[in-house]
N, C-alpha and C positions, 0 to 999 in steps of 0.2 A: 814474400808475402803481407798482408793487413792484418792489424789488429784490429777487434770489435768496437773501437771507442774511435776509428776512423771513418765513419761513414759517410759516402759524398751525400745525401740526401736526409733530412730531418725526419725521424719515424715518428711513430705513434706508439709511446713505449708506456708500459704498465709497471711502475716502480714498485715491489712487493717490500713494505716496510717494518721492521720488527718491531719497531721502538727504539732500536740503537743507535749506535754512532755511524756504524759502517755502513747499513742500510741507507739513511738517511743523508750522507756524505756521497751515498754511490746515486742517488736520485738528485741532489743538486747538480753532480757533475752532469749529468746526461741531461737536464733543463738548461745550464749551462752552456753545451757543445749547441744547444738549437734544436733540441729532441722536443714534441708535444709529449708532456711527461704529466701522466696521472698518477697517484699515490694509492696505493691499498694496502691495508693490515688484514692480515687473516686471522679473523676468529677460531683457533682450535681447541679451547678448554671448554669441556662441556661444566665447568664451572667459573664463568669468567668473573666471578666476585672476589675469585682469589688471587692474591697481593704478592708480587715478587719477595722473595727471604733473603737480604742482602744479594749477592749477584748469582743467586739460582735461578733458574725457570726463566720462562718468557712465556708470552704469548697472553697475558692477564690485563685486566682493565686498565693497570697503569702502564702497559707497553702500549696499549690502542691510542691513549691520551697522549702520549709523547711524540708517536705516529702521525697524530694529526695536529699538535702545533708543529712538529718539524716541516708538516708540509704547507700549514699556512704561511709559515718563514719562507720557505722556497720561492711559495705563490702558485700551487699549484692545487689541483682540484684533487680529492680524498675520500676516499670509502674505505668500508670495514665488511669483507664478505665471511659469511659464516660456513667454514669449510669443515669442523667440529665433528658433525659425522662420518665424515670420509675420512679425516686424520685419525679418528678411533679405529676406524673398520682397516685401514689399511698400515698405518702405523703402530698404535699401539695395542691393537691386539693379536698384529703380526708380534709382536716384540714380545709378548705374554706367552705366545703360541710358541715359539723359538727358544725361549728359554725353558719351558714346561719339557721341551723333547731335548734337551740336553746341551742345546746350542748356544751360542752368544751372537747377538745382531747387533747392528749398528744402526738405531732409528735413524741418525741423520741421513745417509743414504736413502734411507725408505721414504722419507719426507721428501728429498728432493726428486727423488724418483717419482713418486705418486702424487704428492702435492704441490709444490712449485713449478713443477716441469711435466707434468701432466694435469691436475683438476686445474691448476690457474692458467697454466699456459693454453689448455683446451678453451678455457672461457674467455681468454682475452684476445685469442684467434676470432672467437666467434663473436666479440665486440668489434672487430676491425684494428687491432692492434698490429704493431709489428714485432714488438720484442717485448720482452719479461725481462728487469733489470732488478738485481739483486746486491747486495754487500759483499758477497764472497770474492776471497783472494783466489781468483786464476784468470786466464787469458783464453777466448777464442779467437783465434788465426784463421784467415781467408786464405787458401792455397791457390796457385795458379790457376788451377781447374774451376774454382769457385766453391770448393767445397770446404765445408767446416772443421775447424779441428781443435780440440782443447789442449790446452797448455799449462803448465806450473804457470804461477805468478813469478813477476819478476822478483820480489824479496821472498826468499826460500824460507826464510824464517815466518812468515805469515800463508803461504801458500793451502789452499782448501781443497786442490783439486779432487784427492782421494775421495773426498763425499760428493764428488759430482760425478766419478769415475762411470756412474750408472745412466747418464745422459747418451744419449743416441745423438745421430748425425741432425736429424729433422729439428729434435730439441734444440742441438745447438745452433741451428739457423736464426734461430726465436731467442738467442739466449742474450744478454749483455750485461758485464761484468767490470764497469768503470776503475774500481780499484785494483785490477788485477795486474796492467804493465805500468805502476806507477812503484818507483822504488821510496818509498816512505815508510816510517816507522807507525808505531797506532799513537805515539805523543803527537806525530806531526798530522795523523788525522783528525786526532783530536783537536788541534790548534788548528788545523783549516775548520772543524765544526762550528767553534769560537769564533773565528773569523766571520762566520757565516752567520752570526746570530742563533746557532742552533741549540737547545737550552740542552740538547742529551749528550755533550760535549764532554761533560764530568761523569756520565751516568755509567756504572761499573760493567763490562762484560759478565755476560748467561754464559754459565759454566755448566758441566751435567748432561743431564739429560734434561728436556726443555718440559715435558709432562711428569715429572718427578721433582717437582720443586724442593722439598726438602731432602735430596739427594740420597733417601733411604731407600735404594734399588731394592732391596731384601726385603723389608716391610711393605712395599709396594706388590710385589712379586706374591709375597706371601695373603697378601688381600685379595688378591684376585686369582691365587690358585685354592684357596680353601684354608689358609692360615699354616701354621709349622705342622711338617710331617716327618717326625723323626726315622731316620736312617743311618745307615752303620757308615763309617769311613775306617777302610783299609787301606792294607800296604800293599806292594807288588805279586806279595806272593797268596794274598787273600786274608793277612791276620787283621783281625779288628783291632784298630788302635782308639776309636771312641765313637761319639756321635754326632751329630748335626740336625738342624731342624728344618733339614727341604734340600734335596740337591739343585735343585734351582738358584740359591742364592750363591751356586760358586759357579767361577770360571778357570778355564784349562791356565795352568801357569800361576795360580794365586797361591801366594805363601800365606798372607796376614788370615788370622779369623779361625783358622782350623779348629783350636781348641781338643789338639790330640793329649797333651798333657805331661807328653814325656819324649825326650831328645830322642833319634835315630841311633843306631848302634853304631856310625861313623861319628856321629856328635854335627853331621852337617843339618840345613833346614830339609824341609819335605815341601811341595808343591802338588799341586793339584794337578794330575795326569789324565782322571778321567771322569766322566761323569755317566751314570746311567740311570736315568728316571724310570725305566723298568721295574729295576728291583730297588729303587733310590739310595741306591750306594754312591759315594766320593773315592776315587782310589788314590793315593798320594805316593810319593817316592822321591828321588834326588833330582834336582837339576837338570842334571846329564839326559835323564830319561824323556827330557823335553824337547830334544833335538830333533827336528824333522829336517826330513832329506828330501819329500815330495808330498803333493797333494793332488786331489783330483777338486775340480769347483764346476757347478752348476751356473744354469740360468746366465751365461753370458751376456752382457751388452757392450756391443761395442759403439765408440765415438769414429763412426766411421765406417768400412770395410772391413772386415772379418779379415783375422790374420791368415794367409795361406801355408801350409806345412809349418812345422816345427822353425822355429825361430828365437835369438836371444835377446832376452828383455833384461828392464831391472823392476822389478816389484815392490810394492808399500801393500803391507798387512794391517795397519791402523793408523788413523787419522793423523797422528804427531811420531810417527816412526820412520826409521830411515831405509834408504832401497837397498836393495839385494840383490845381487845379479840370477838370472833363472834362465831356463830353460823353457817353451811353453809349445804347446800344441793342441789342436781343437780336434776332437775326433769325434763324430757324432754327437753334436750337441754339448761332450762334455771336454770341459779344459783340464788339461797334464800338466803339473809343473814340476819340473826338478830344478833345486836350489844348488847354486854352485856349489858353497859352503853352508852346512845346517844351521837353522834359526830357532828360537823357542817362542813361546807363547802364542803358538798357533793354533785356534779353536776352531771345529764346524761352526757354521755362521756366520764367521766374520767374511767380510769382502777381501779378496785380493785384487788389486788394482796395476795393470801391467802398462809402462813406460815406455816409448822409444824414445832418449834424451829427455826434453822435456815435454815432449808430446804421450798424453796420455791415451792408450791401445783401446783400453778399455776394462771389464770390471765383472767378476763372476763369485756366486757366494761357495765360500769353501765346503765340501762335503764330507772327505775321508783325508787324512793323513798318513804319511807313513813316516814310522822315527827310525833314529839310525841305531836304536834297540832292538827295534823290527827288523830287520836286514842283518843283525848280526846272530839273532838267533836264526834265520833263515838262513845264515850261511853257512 
């Protein structure tokens, strides 16, 4: 198998440049490898006058200028493409709708699926480019039969394959991740940027959700969903323990910010077990009640051929989470997953990404979960 950085001919490459150090170094490496590289910054904000606050947010005027300066140093053409309306529809509105429905979405996956490797890639191919290059830490491998596979980055500490698990084989055929197959620390990436004369070498990484620059997700959702909407916080028996300002402000497994005011009978912490948008209630209970033994997931996307029959895999349930062994089977478009050992903090709306070793098999959106307490009650 060969990795994506080892192309036998120069390609026309469109480098998505966010204004950060990773995408700048990725573009520089692609150009250094002999490819014909053009840089592009995606204008995704409907309010481009906004500026980054510390290490929060991205896609601001500041980032656009940083990306342009990096392209000038690398010596490649540079453009800004306005995809703000598409981003608003496919990422921001989807994010709000999912929370309104009581689910916990991952907007980074949606952005990769709908923006960077759909809207951007489609436009790139229409303009005659061969590939889209990004600063993600993952690896595309060409199998002996010519098919493309997505694998984890060489450095597991920086691996970002989870948020790329939505890419299909066609998209992988036109994806390039120059940072994925090198065992370099982030400090070394910054040092490389400095050697190349890139001013973004010391720029802080962006954290949190890019379109919520101040990090106040609950405030953002409250503004979009009509402000505070008081509801009840209940225990597992239905007893009212307190109130909240909107069920959309909670996620399954949350412990902090419950404002219950008095301890549980056993003195142990309580966690969010269930969110009901219909009656605007939040149910809390002990940590053990979060143990999930199985789940179903919808809208599967496969990085290649869909798996046939039940099989053993490992699964990742959040961007920086650990792998856990599972048995998975696809039936009539629904992915059924059973965990070898119970896991916690699993919420509808999250993505589950399946792996076979380092290879990404595919991803799907969690629809329902089965908890160990459910099984005990039924048994």
